[in-house]
Backbone as a ProteinNet text record, in pm:
[ID]
protein_1_A
[PRIMARY]
MTFVNPASLGNRRFVVQEGRIRFFAAPKAVVVLGDHRLNYQICQIVFNKKDGSLFVSTPYFGAGSGIVTSASIASGPPHTISLRQGGKVTSHLVKLSHHPDGRVHFSQTGKVKTEIIRRSFSLADSIGEVFELHIYHAAGFKALDLATRKTDRVYLRYIFKGAVPAALTIRAEWRRKAAIEANTDPPNGIVPPITAVKHRRTGAESLVALLGQPTGWPLRDHLLMLSCHATRPLKNIARPTMILMGGWDPAEVREIGQEVKQTGCLVWLYPIEEARKLAQQIGSIDLVGPAGAA
[TERTIARY]
-1892.2	-1856.7	-1899.4	-1954.6	-1996.7	-1953.6	-1944.9	-1925.8	-2061	-2068.4	-2185.7	-2178.7	-2295	-2301.2	-2208.6	-2118.7	-2023.2	-2088.9	-2216.5	-2285.5	-2328.6	-2328.6	-2369.8	-2258.7	-2291.9	-2196	-2134.4	-2197.8	-2142.8	-2025.6	-2004.5	-1888.4	-1903.7	-2026.8	-2049.6	-1965.9	-1951.3	-1880.7	-1731.7	-1679.7	-1538.4	-1509.8	-1614.5	-1594.1	-1567.3	-1454.2	-1418.7	-1391	-1390.8	-1359.6	-1249.2	-1149.6	-1041.4	-1026	-1042.6	-1042.3	-1159.3	-1130	-1235.4	-1235.5	-1166.5	-1158.1	-1231.4	-1320.1	-1380.7	-1316.6	-1284.4	-1218.7	-1251.7	-1222.8	-1240.2	-1116.3	-1133.2	-1022.5	-1041	-962.7	-981.4	-847.4	-831.4	-706.6	-691.5	-806.4	-804.4	-912.5	-881.1	-977.9	-973.3	-1088.7	-1098.8	-1154.6	-1084.1	-1131.2	-1214.6	-1335.6	-1432.2	-1472.6	-1472.9	-1519.3	-1643.3	-1740.3	-1858.7	-1959.7	-2072	-2188.2	-2301.6	-2423.6	-2534	-2578.6	-2500.9	-2529.1	-2419	-2293.3	-2179	-2077.3	-2009.5	-1902.8	-1780.3	-1665.7	-1543.3	-1447	-1397.7	-1297.7	-1162	-1097	-974.8	-849.7	-839.8	-718.1	-750.9	-658.4	-671.7	-557.2	-591.2	-492.2	-495.4	-380.7	-373.4	-267.9	-303.2	-207.3	-154.6	-27.8	33.1	21	-39.6	-65.3	61.6	168.3	291.4	369.1	391.6	475.5	409.3	288.2	218.5	249.7	326.7	357	228.9	241.4	126.9	150.2	48.8	60.3	-52.9	-19	-116.9	-110.6	-224.6	-227.8	-351.2	-348.3	-460.2	-497.6	-546.7	-577.2	-698.6	-767.9	-890.7	-867	-742	-711.7	-686	-759.5	-746.8	-650.3	-523	-423.9	-310.8	-229.8	-115	8.4	114.3	244	255.3	351.7	376.5	524.3	556.9	694.1	700.1	804.7	823.2	962.9	974.7	1105.1	1117.1	1239.6	1270.8	1324.1	1237.5	1267.9	1325.9	1413.3	1464.3	1378.3	1358.8	1280.6	1375.3	1370.3	1457.1	1413.2	1508.6	1476.6	1388.6	1305.7	1211.8	1147.2	1023.3	935.1	965.9	910.7	830.6	917.1	858.4	929.4	908.5	1014.8	1005.7	1057.2	997.6	1037.2	1057	1169.4	1196.7	1166	1077.8	1045.9	1145.6	1203.7	1299.1	1431.6	1473.6	1600.6	1586.2	1649.4	1639.2	1513.1	1431.2	1304.5	1319.2	1220.5	1214.2	1071.6	1058.6	927.8	880.7	750.1	693.2	560.9	533.8	406.6	306.5	340.6	253.8	214.7	101.8	62.7	137.5	222.1	299.5	222.6	271.9	214.6	320.8	275.7	364.1	369.4	489.1	508.2	582.7	522.5	584.6	599.8	725.3	754.5	776.1	761.2	771.4	901.3	1012.9	1141	1160.9	1063.4	1073.5	1116.9	1147.4	1184.2	1059.1	1067.6	954.5	1000.5	918.6	955.9	832.3	853	751.6	781.2	676.9	699	572.6	586.5	476.5	539.1	516.1	582.9	568	682.2	683.9	669.5	650.8	628.4	733.9	781.8	880.8	994.6	1106.6	1221	1202.6	1234.7	1220.4	1345.4	1346.6	1462.9	1434.8	1309.6	1274.4	1248.4	1349	1349.8	1387.4	1332.7	1366.2	1348.2	1421.1	1406.5	1312.7	1203.7	1105.1	1096.2	983.8	969.2	925.4	955.5	920	771.6	704.4	565	551.3	656.3	649	651.5	727.8	744.3	744.4	690.5	689.4	556.9	547	427.5	469.6	374	405.5	299.5	320.1	229.1	272.6	182.2	214.5	208.3	100.6	92.9	-8.1	9.4	-89.9	-117.2	-243.3	-280.6	-366.1	-310.6	-379.2	-452	-582.5	-668.4	-725.3	-713.6	-772.8	-867.2	-994.7	-1097.8	-1116.7	-1187.3	-1205.1	-1278.9	-1344.3	-1416.4	-1323.2	-1192.4	-1095.9	-1074.5	-1140.3	-1128.8	-1252.1	-1237.4	-1345.2	-1458.9	-1580.9	-1698.2	-1722.5	-1779.4	-1813	-1957	-1975	-2108.4	-2143.5	-2233.7	-2265.9	-2320.8	-2380.9	-2440.4	-2335.9	-2215.9	-2113.7	-1990.5	-2006	-1891.3	-1843.8	-1716.1	-1656.4	-1668.6	-1677.3	-1703.6	-1577.6	-1459	-1336.4	-1267.2	-1338	-1275.9	-1378.5	-1326.7	-1411.3	-1407.6	-1523.8	-1533.8	-1555.2	-1459.5	-1465.9	-1508.9	-1633.1	-1693.2	-1698.9	-1644	-1651.8	-1752.3	-1867.6	-1975.4	-1985.7	-1985.1	-1989.5	-2128.6	-2167.7	-2293.8	-2273.1	-2359.7	-2339.8	-2238.5	-2172.2	-2075.3	-1945.5	-1873.5	-1741.7	-1647.4	-1574.3	-1482	-1379.7	-1332.5	-1237	-1100.8	-1068.2	-938.8	-959	-896.2	-910.8	-778.1	-761.4	-642.9	-686.7	-637.3	-657	-528.2	-539.4	-421.2	-433.4	-324.6	-321.2	-207.2	-242.6	-144	-142.6	-25.1	-4.1	9.4	-87.4	-92.4	-106.6	-56	-67.9	-209.5	-263.1	-395.7	-397.1	-289.8	-284.3	-295.1	-232.5	-237	-376	-439.5	-575.3	-669.8	-656.9	-742.8	-718.3	-592	-557.3	-605.8	-633	-673	-820.5	-900.5	-1042.9	-1110.2	-1220.6	-1299.4	-1447.4	-1514.8	-1469.9	-1367.3	-1290.4	-1178.3	-1215.7	-1335.2	-1374.6	-1468.9	-1478.8	-1571.2	-1519.9	-1611.5	-1578	-1543.7	-1433.1	-1392.8	-1456.6	-1543	-1607.6	-1513	-1546.6	-1459.1	-1449	-1548	-1541	-1557.6	-1455	-1453.9	-1396.7	-1426	-1372.6	-1239.4	-1143.6	-1009.5	-975.7	-920.2	-881.7	-730.7	-690.8	-549.9	-489.5	-377.4	-318	-273.3	-217.8	-165.5	-273.6	-362.2	-459.9	-593	-621.9	-749.9	-862.9	-834.3	-936.8	-975.9	-1104	-1153.3	-1177.4	-1153.4	-1180.7	-1228.5	-1306.1	-1351.4	-1246.8	-1217.6	-1121.5	-1183.9	-1140.8	-1178.1	-1059	-1085.5	-980.5	-974	-858.8	-840	-723.6	-745.8	-640	-634.1	-536.3	-519.1	-608.3	-650.9	-739.9	-675.9	-758.1	-711.9	-613.8	-502.3	-400.6	-293.2	-310.7	-211	-105.9	10	113.1	71.1	149.4	134	-4.9	-53.2	-186.8	-190.4	-75.3	-72.4	-97.7	-110.8	-127	-253.2	-296.9	-408.5	-373.6	-434.9	-429.3	-545.8	-516.8	-619.5	-631.8	-745.4	-766.5	-860.3	-817	-900	-903.3	-1003.4	-1016.9	-1073.8	-1017.6	-1069.6	-1047.3	-1133.1	-1121	-1003.2	-934.4	-821.4	-842.6	-750.7	-764.3	-727	-815	-781.5	-663.6	-587.5	-475.9	-516.2	-493.5	-537.3	-472.3	-349.5	-278.8	-312.4	-403.6	-444.9	-591.9	-615.5	-751.5	-805.4	-726.5	-772.3	-744.3	-803.4	-779.2	-630.7	-588.3	-446.8	-435.9	-329.3	-305.2	-157.1	-132.4	3.5	6.3	93.1	110.1	243.7	244	366.6	369.1	479	491.2	637	660.1	798.9	870.4	797.3	856	958.4	1037.7	1129	1047.7	1110.3	1039.4	981.8	861.2	791.7	812.6	878.3	902.7	1045.8	1064.3	1196.8	1232.7	1361.6	1406.4	1401.3	1412.6	1415.9	1306.6	1248.7	1146.1	1205.2	1132.8	1179.4	1248.5	1286.6	1348.1	1244.6	1291.2	1202.2	1209.4	1092.5	1087	1116.9	1218.1	1255.7	1238.4	1169.6	1150.6	1247.3	1328.2	1430.2	1393.4	1286.4	1248.9	1133.2	1091.9	982.1	977.9	899.7	873.2	753.6	757.9	648.7	616.9	487.1	447.8	350.2	353.9	264.4	214.3	80.8	15.4	-95.9	-113.9	-28.6	74.1	162.1	260.5	254.3	300.4	305.4	436.8	432.7	551.7	637.5	573	641.6	760.3	744.5	853	976.2	953.2	1064.1	1132.5	1053	1110.3	1186.8	1137.9	1207.3	1345.2	1357.5	1487.8	1585.7	1532	1616.2	1656.3	1561.2	1590.5	1584.4	1537.5	1532.7	1395.3	1381.1	1255.1	1279.8	1177.4	1188.2	1110.1	1053.6	976.5	1066.1	1014.7	1090.3	1073.9	957.3	928.9	882.1	944.7	901	939.7	944.3	978.6	865.6	894.2	791.5	732.3	602.3	535.5	499.7	533	499.2	349	298.5	153.9	112
223	357.9	377.9	495.8	527.4	668.2	694.6	830.3	895.1	1024.8	1098.4	1109	1112.3	1124.4	1236.4	1208.5	1310.9	1432.3	1420.3	1535.8	1633.5	1588.8	1676.2	1772.6	1870.3	1971.6	2051.6	2055.8	2130.5	2062.6	1933.9	1863.9	1830.8	1828.8	1784.7	1864.8	1993.7	2077.1	2048.3	1974.7	1940.6	1807.1	1731.4	1600	1614.1	1559.4	1559.1	1415.5	1391.9	1259.5	1269.5	1184	1171	1023.8	987.6	846.6	778.6	675.2	602.8	632.8	740.9	775.7	906.3	903.3	1024.1	1052.9	1178.5	1214.2	1358.1	1392.7	1529.7	1609.7	1710.4	1796.8	1930.7	1954.8	2074.8	2123.6	2254.5	2306.6	2277.4	2249.9	2230	2130	2044.5	1947.5	1946.1	1921.8	1907.8	1770	1694	1562	1579	1524.8	1540.3	1403.2	1387.3	1263.9	1295.4	1205.3	1233.8	1121.3	1151.3	1063.6	1148	1109.2	1184.7	1301.7	1332.1	1447.6	1551.8	1507.4	1598.2	1561.8	1664.1	1645.1	1723.1	1656.6	1720.7	1739.2	1863.3	1891.4	1845.2	1756.1	1695.2	1755.5	1746.2	1797.1	1862.1	1942.9	2016.1	1974	1944.9	1907.9	2014	2075.1	2186	2155.4	2181.1	2168.8	2307.1	2312.9	2437.5	2447.7	2555.6	2570.4	2583.9	2638	2665.3	2538.7	2452.1	2334.3	2202.4	2208.3	2085	2032.4	2106.3	2062.5	2035.1	1952	1908.2	1945.2	2005	2048.5	1987.7	1943.1	1884.2	1959.8	2010.1	2083.8	2045.5	2078.9	2048	2173.4	2277.1	2402.8	2393.8	2279.9	2263.6	2197.1	2164.1	2092.8	2191.1	2178.2	2273.5	2227.3	2214.2	2165.9	2265.9	2244	2329.3	2282.1	2263.1	2232.2	2087.1	2064	1929.3	1904	1782.8	1746	1698.7	1741.8	1706	1647.9	1550.9	1487.9	1420.2	1402.2	1313.6	1186.4	1086.4	968.2	855.3	778.8	655.8	539.7	443	325.3	210.6	162.3	51.3	-75.6	-160.2	-286.8	-370	-449.7	-527.8	-634.3	-672.6	-615.6	-663.8	-594.4	-472.2	-351.5	-255.1	-133.3	-28.9	37.4	141.4	273	382.2	515.7	602.1	672.1	764.9	905.9	975.7	1113.1	1212.3	1178	1268.2	1275.2	1162.9	1161.3	1239.7	1354.5	1440.7	1523.9	1513.8	1586.2	1727.3	1809.5	1946.9	1976.8	2068.2	2108.9	2232	2243.1	2363.6	2395.3	2525.1	2568.6	2602.2	2569.7	2597.1	2467.6	2470.6	2359.8	2373.4	2277.5	2283.7	2215.8	2232	2163.3	2074.6	1968.7	1879.4	1928	1954	1998.4	1890	1842.2	1739.8	1800	1819.3	1885.7	1784.4	1827.7	1734	1654.7	1715.2	1645	1547.2	1539.2	1445.5	1508	1635.5	1701	1718	1672.5	1679.8	1746	1835.4	1900.8	1950.6	1982.7	2049.2	2198.6	2279.9	2424.7	2498.4	2627.2	2720.6	2859	2924.4	3049.7	3154	3207.7	3313	3265.4	3133.1	3082.3	2982.7	2897.4	2797	2792.8	2742.9	2720.9	2587.5	2587	2465.3	2380.4	2302.6	2220.5	2070.7	2033.4	1891.1	1853.5	1793.2	1772.6	1628.2	1577.8	1442.2	1430.2	1335.3	1305.8	1188.2	1208.8	1104.8	1076.5	1023.6	989.6	1112.2	1109.9	1218.9	1213.8	1326.7	1334.1	1334.9	1375.8	1390.8	1257.8	1160.3	1038.1	910.1	915.7	795.4	786	685.9	665.2	635.8	640.8	607.9	661.3	636.7	685.1	823.9	920.1	1058.6	1079.3	1030.3	1044.5	947.9	924.1	859.3	955	982.3	1070	989	966.6	887.4	982.7	963.8	1052.3	976.5	1036.7	981.4	1085.9	1049.6	1137.2	1260.5	1239	1342.6	1466.1	1455.7	1571.1	1687.2	1663.6	1770.4	1858.4	1824.5	1903.6	1992.2	2097.2	2193.6	2130.6	2152.8	2100.8	2178.4	2109.2	2171.6	2219.6	2347	2403.4	2396.5	2307.8	2286	2411.6	2498.8	2619	2723.7	2716.3	2817.8	2758.7	2640	2577.8	2665.8	2656.1	2739.6	2672.4	2754.4	2702.7	2678.3	2709.2	2693	2560.5	2465.9	2338.5	2226.3	2106.1	1988.3	1931.6	1890.1	1830.9	1680.8	1603.8	1458.1	1405.2	1361.6	1324.7	1172.7	1125.7	985	976.6	918.5	914	773.5	763.5	635.2	608.9	483.5	444.5	445.1	513.6	527.9	638.5	629.7	732	718.6	829.1	826.6	742.7	647.1	564	647.9	596.3	668.3	681.1	589.2	591.9	567.5	652.2	644.3	673.4	620.9	650.7	696.4	812.6	863.5	838	775.1	741.7	803	859.5	919.6	858.1	797.2	734	803.7	823.3	889.7	780.4	778.1	670.8	726	651.2	690.8	663.3	757.1	738.3	616.3	599.6	488.2	354.4	342	216.5	194.1	301.8	288.7	241.6	302.3	265.7	122.9	81.1	-53.7	-162.8	-127.8	-228.1	-220.7	-162.6	-154.2	-289.6	-307.8	-430.2	-391.1	-410	-476.6	-393.1	-457.9	-391.9	-265.3	-257.5	-140.3	-47.9	-68.4	9.9	149	233.9	369	367	429.9	439.2	564.4	550.8	668.6	741.8	864.8	942.1	882.6	802.9	725.3	580.4	500.1	365	266	139	33.1	-15.1	-31.3	-77.7	-200.7	-300.9	-422.8	-423.3	-449.5	-455.9	-582.7	-568.2	-682.5	-793.8	-756.7	-859.2	-922.1	-839	-889.8	-927	-868.5	-893.5	-810.9	-730.2	-647.4	-531.7	-497.6	-387.1	-263.2	-146.4	-22	81.1	177	285.8	396.1	445.5	554.5	667.4	788.1	904.6	939.3	968.4	1002.8	1154.3	1211.5	1356	1392.1	1484.8	1527.4	1677.8	1723.5	1866.6	1916	2042.7	2097.2	2096.3	2104.9	2107.4	2221.7	2190.3	2290.7	2303.5	2233.6	2237.5	2128.5	2136	2032.5	1897.5	1793.9	1661.2	1602.5	1612.9	1564.4	1414.4	1348.5	1204.1	1121.1	1186.6	1114.8	1160.1	1075.5	1106.9	1067.3	1136.6	1093.6	998.5	885.3	792.1	805.7	859.9	887.1	783.5	724.3	625.8	657.4	601.9	622.1	495.2	451.2	332.9	342.1	274.3	270.6	183.4	222.7	145.7	120.7	48.8	13.5	131.2	170	278.7	239	337.4	314.1	358	271.4	297.3	421.5	451.6	564.4	697.9	698.7	823.3	847.3	939.7	964.3	1099.3	1178.4	1309.2	1323.8	1424.9	1442.6	1449.7	1364	1351.1	1320.4	1368.2	1331.8	1304.3	1204.5	1166.5	1157.1	1233.5	1226.5	1165.1	1076.9	1016.6	1036.8	1089.4	1116.6	1122	1151.2	1159.8	1027.2	920.7	786.9	772.5	665.8	632.1	593.6	600.7	559.8	418.9	400	272.3	180.8	231.5	150	97.9	-23.8	-83.4	-97.5	-102.5	-105.9	-244.6	-346.2	-482	-566.4	-656.6	-747.3	-836.6	-848.3	-931.2	-853.6	-730.1	-648.3	-611.6	-599.9	-565.9	-416.9	-357.4	-217	-204.6	-129.6	-111.6	35.2	58.2	193.1	216.4	321.1	349	464.9	537.6	649.8	728.4	831.3	916.7	1040.9	1138.7	1254.8	1224.6	1273.3	1246.9	1374.2	1398.8	1498.6	1435.4	1485.3	1440.2	1561.9	1575.7	1682.9	1621.8	1668.9	1760	1680.7	1752.8	1688.8	1753.3	1679.5	1729.9	1803.9	1903.2	1977	2021.2	2089.7	2131.1	2222.9	2314.5	2409.9	2338.9	2245.4	2170.3	2084.6	2020.9	1937.6	2021.4	2142.1	2230.5	2268.9	2283	2315.3	2198.9	2078.1	1959.4	1929.6	1939.9	1898.2	2012.3	2129.6	2244.2	2263.4	2378.5	2416.1	2469.3	2460.5	2518.2	2649.2	2696.5	2820.3	2938.8	3030.4	3150.5	3259.2	3262.3	3366.5	3302.2	3342.2	3296.2	3152.9	3115.8	2979.9	2884.3	2765.3	2663.9	2624.2	2608.1	2569.4	2683.6	2808.2	2922.8	2943.5	2994.9	3017.6	3134.6
1610.1	1569.8	1425.1	1395.1	1259.9	1224.6	1094.2	1046.7	1024.8	1046.9	1004.1	852.2	786.8	641.8	593.6	499.3	454.4	392	353	296.7	405.3	531.7	641.3	678.3	761.8	809	695	578.2	466.2	400	428	371.5	224.1	173	35.4	-64.6	-41.9	-139	-144.7	-46.2	-47.2	-116.4	-151.3	-211.2	-361.4	-406.7	-548.1	-591.3	-721.1	-773.3	-876.6	-861.4	-959	-989.9	-1116.1	-1150.7	-1082.2	-1006	-934.1	-783.8	-744.9	-602.3	-575.4	-477.6	-424.7	-289.1	-266.4	-140.6	-104	22.8	68.6	30	-54.6	-95.1	-25.4	78.4	160.2	213.4	228.5	285.1	432.8	498.4	642.8	681.4	779.2	829.3	981.1	1041.9	1187	1217.4	1298.8	1340.6	1466.4	1462.5	1571	1622.8	1753.8	1817	1898.8	1896.7	1976	1977.6	2040.7	2038.1	1980.7	2002.8	1944.3	2031.7	2135.7	2220.6	2213.5	2226	2229.4	2122.7	2072.1	1974.9	2021.4	2026.3	2072.1	1954.9	1938.6	1836.5	1889.8	1816.6	1867.4	1804.1	1674.2	1609.5	1476	1432	1307.3	1214.4	1089.1	988.5	879.6	851.6	756.8	650.9	524.7	414.6	378	337.7	293	141	93.1	-49.6	-132.1	-70.9	-145.2	-177.8	-77.3	-101	-62.3	-7.6	28.5	166.7	245.4	382	459.1	561.5	640.2	786.2	849.2	987.8	1071.4	1190.7	1281.6	1414.1	1458.9	1585.4	1664.8	1794.1	1884	1963	1894.3	1963.7	2055.3	2052.5	2129.8	2265.5	2296.2	2419.4	2532.5	2641	2750.6	2856.8	2821.5	2917.8	2931.8	3033.2	3057	2983.8	3058.4	2999.7	2957	2866	2817.2	2799.6	2757.3	2727.8	2583.5	2511.2	2370.5	2353.3	2263.6	2246.7	2112	2066.8	1955.5	2019.6	2027	2107.5	2025	2087.5	2027.6	2075	1987.1	2021.6	2052.1	2174.6	2214.1	2143.1	2113.9	2048.4	2140.9	2082.3	2162.1	2076.1	2099.1	2201	2342.6	2444.6	2430.5	2395.5	2324	2286.3	2394.9	2431.8	2533.7	2477.8	2525.5	2482.3	2606	2612.1	2721.1	2673.7	2745.8	2710.8	2771	2883	2947.7	2872.1	2814.5	2742.1	2611.9	2605	2487.3	2485.1	2590.9	2594.9	2647.4	2616.2	2664.1	2708.5	2801.8	2852	2775.5	2756.9	2696.8	2763.7	2776.9	2833.7	2723.9	2597.8	2483.7	2413.5	2345.3	2259.6	2127.6	2096.6	1973.4	1860.3	1738.3	1622.9	1559.4	1494.5	1419.9	1275.7	1225.5	1087.2	1010.4	899.6	815.3	675.7	633.5	507.2	395	268.6	155.9	150.7	195.6	189.9	305.6	396	507.7	639	639.5	764.9	849.8	976.1	1067.2	1196.9	1249.6	1374.8	1448.2	1577.2	1657.6	1656.8	1641.6	1636.4	1677.9	1699.6	1721.7	1711.1	1598.2	1565.5	1676.6	1717.6	1818.3	1960.9	1981	2115.7	2160.9	2068.1	2106.3	2004.9	2050.2	1961.2	1888.2	1759.1	1679	1697.3	1804.5	1838.7	1828.4	1834.2	1831.3	1686.2	1622.2	1477	1446.1	1336.9	1293.8	1142.6	1083.2	940.7	924.8	849.5	826.6	676.6	632.3	491	410	282.8	192.2	157.9	170.6	129.5	-22.2	-90.3	-235.2	-309.3	-257.6	-336.5	-253.8	-130.5	-48.6	27.5	112.3	193.9	337.2	428.3	567.1	661.1	789.3	892.1	935.5	921.9	956.7	1107.6	1172	1316.9	1376.1	1504.7	1589.6	1704.6	1729.2	1839.6	1936	2055.2	2157.4	2251.9	2262.4	2340.6	2460.4	2577.2	2698.8	2757.4	2769.3	2824.2	2735.1	2625.5	2523.6	2573.3	2688.2	2742.4	2774.3	2772.8	2795.4	2673.7	2561.9	2439.6	2423.1	2344.7	2323.2	2244.4	2290.4	2221	2091.7	1993.8	1866	1869.2	1842.4	1828.1	1680.2	1643.6	1503.6	1437.2	1515.2	1458.4	1420.1	1479	1452.4	1384.1	1325.2	1257.9	1142.9	1110.1	1006.4	870.2	766.5	632.7	550	605.7	527.8	554.6	618.6	654.8	650.9	635.6	640	781.9	832.7	965.6	950.8	998.9	990.3	1125.7	1134.2	1262.6	1278.3	1387.9	1426.4	1540.4	1513	1611	1668.6	1800.1	1869.3	1924.8	1922.9	1985.5	2136.5	2207.6	2350.7	2377.3	2490.2	2528.9	2450.4	2439.3	2375.8	2461.3	2401.6	2480.1	2556.7	2667.7	2751.6	2685.2	2594.8	2527.2	2377.6	2296.8	2151.7	2084.3	1963.7	1883.5	1745.3	1704.3	1568.3	1491.6	1376.9	1297.2	1157.5	1107.6	974.5	893.4	780.5	692.9	557.2	503.1	373.9	267.6	173.7	74.7	-66.7	-165.1	-305.2	-356	-431.8	-490.5	-582.4	-657.4	-751.8	-680.6	-564.1	-489.6	-430.2	-383.9	-329.7	-439.4	-555.8	-668.5	-714.2	-713.3	-759.9	-665.8	-539.9	-441.1	-404.2	-492.5	-464.9	-484.9	-413.7	-426.7	-429.3	-544.9	-667.8	-743.8	-832.2	-899.4	-976	-1031.4	-1109.4	-1032.5	-901.6	-822.1	-789.7	-744.5	-701.6	-552.9	-516.4	-375.7	-316.2	-216.5	-156.4	-61.1	-22.8	67.5	207.2	245.3	368.9	329.5	350.5	296.2	396	374.9	460.8	405.8	492.6	455	537.5	472.3	542	564.9	689.4	725.7	668.1	597.4	528.2	621.7	738.3	828.8	914.8	968.1	1064	1000.1	884.4	821.2	879.1	981.3	1045.4	953.5	955.3	874.4	960.1	901.2	970.8	869.5	917.9	832.7	830.7	710.7	697.8	617	646.8	567.6	478.8	352.5	257.3	242.3	274.9	273.8	183.9	90.3	-0.2	-13.8	-89.1	-108.7	-222.9	-217.3	-320.8	-459.6	-560.1	-698.5	-719.5	-785.4	-813.7	-707.6	-593.3	-487.9	-512.4	-445.2	-463.9	-404.1	-433	-371.8	-393.7	-515.8	-548.1	-577.4	-573.9	-600.6	-475.8	-361.5	-235	-162	-68.7	19.3	161.8	256.2	395.9	421.4	484.2	527.8	678.5	723.3	865.8	925.8	1034.7	1103.8	1251.7	1320.3	1464.3	1525.2	1635.9	1702.7	1853.1	1926.7	2071.9	2112.1	2218.5	2270.4	2419.9	2479.1	2620.3	2709.9	2801	2894.2	2983.1	3025.6	3116.6	3257.1	3353.6	3490.7	3550.3	3507.8	3568.2	3501.2	3401.5	3337.6	3370.5	3462.2	3509.6	3465	3395.3	3350.1	3200.3	3134.9	2991.4	2959	2867.6	2832.5	2684.1	2621.3	2481.8	2458.7	2375.6	2337.9	2185.4	2123.7	1978.4	1945.5	1844.5	1793.8	1642.9	1591	1447.7	1406.9	1279.4	1232.7	1231.9	1195.3	1193.2	1081.7	1089.3	980.7	857.1	737	614.9	627.6	571.8	584.6	465.2	360.1	240.7	240.9	189.5	177.7	30.5	2.8	-136.6	-198.1	-115.4	-168	-104.6	-184.1	-134.8	-25.8	84	194.8	303.5	274.1	377.5	484.3	606.7	717.9	748.1	766.6	804.3	953	987.7	1127.6	1165.3	1274.8	1325.8	1441.9	1429.5	1530.5	1622.5	1587.2	1671	1612.5	1685.2	1640.8	1728.9	1687.3	1770.9	1859.4	1982.9	2077.4	2155.1	2174	2273.7	2372	2494.7	2600.8	2675.6	2683.9	2759.8	2843.2	2967.7	3043.8	3123.4	3191.6	3278.5	3416.7	3515.2	3652.4	3676.4	3763.4	3807.8	3688.9	3594.4	3472	3499.2	3592.7	3619.1	3674.2	3764.9	3822.1	3715.4	3628.8	3524	3422.8	3393.9	3299.8	3352	3482.5	3541	3526.3	3516	3505	3360.3	3266	3127.9	3027.5	3070.3	2980.1	2917.4	2853.2	2791	2650.8	2564.3	2430.1	2421.3	2533.1	2530.5	2499.7	2416.6	2384.2	2488.9	2554.8	2653.2	2782.4	2892.5	3023.3	3051.7	3178.5	3217.7	3191.7	3141	3121.8	3256.7	3256.4	3378.1	3470.6	3429.5	3513.7	3514	3621.1	3633.9	3546.1
[MASK]
++++++++++++++++++++++++++++++++++++++++++++++++++++++++++++++++++++++++++++++++++++++++++++++++++++++++++++++++++++++++++++++++++++++++++++++++++++++++++++++++++++++++++++++++++++++++++++++++++++++++++++++++++++++++++++++++++++++++++++++++++++++++++++++++++++++++++++++++++++++++++++++++++++++

């Protein structure tokens, strides 16, 4: 897997440098997966100019109803998550909203009730994983027409050799600029907007795109580190499907040696079978009409 040159697609104008870090500073970003023939728009990441809130949506997914929940993580391993327990059905594509104070919820103005809520880490003074988006069969997403791309956003393209893998995971981590700069190799080197990062525990390297808020916007001390990698396909998923997990517990501990424990997260799954019947059993967050209605 490779990135397309960051200067392509008009991305050059979004690249800024602060200290020894170069990154994409844009109000909006679109993550694109593809090969050298087709490109699929997967998700949109938007920053709020007023307070720095972060929003993640998937308006390019052509699916029907889904299930959303604030799930508890059972002790393990293996870790199990129940979507039905505390879950609700929706016939709309919701967005993940992560606010500076750590409040995280699923919403879509005028379409769903904001009931799926969780307390996560603060964007203002902490770090952590914002979301994982698991994609199965990317052909279910809207293709990107390079000739009609919009100029108000940066397009982060992950291009694969050969066909796009059947299963992929997009991960977004919120990190301090100071820590990224302090861990550069060589120590005095410039960090490019697309850079290799080594995992501390496994030693594995991956390419990440560095995305930050424009000059003059809030929360300028942090960056999003976006990565994408192929994962193992699941035999029981034969059609385009997406699962998002976000709103995790804080990832930092107060004392050295303490273990970070995750007790839950927000989850969405699209699409689901028999949405109308399931909505009658567990309820819906839709504001208008029954979930799963034709």
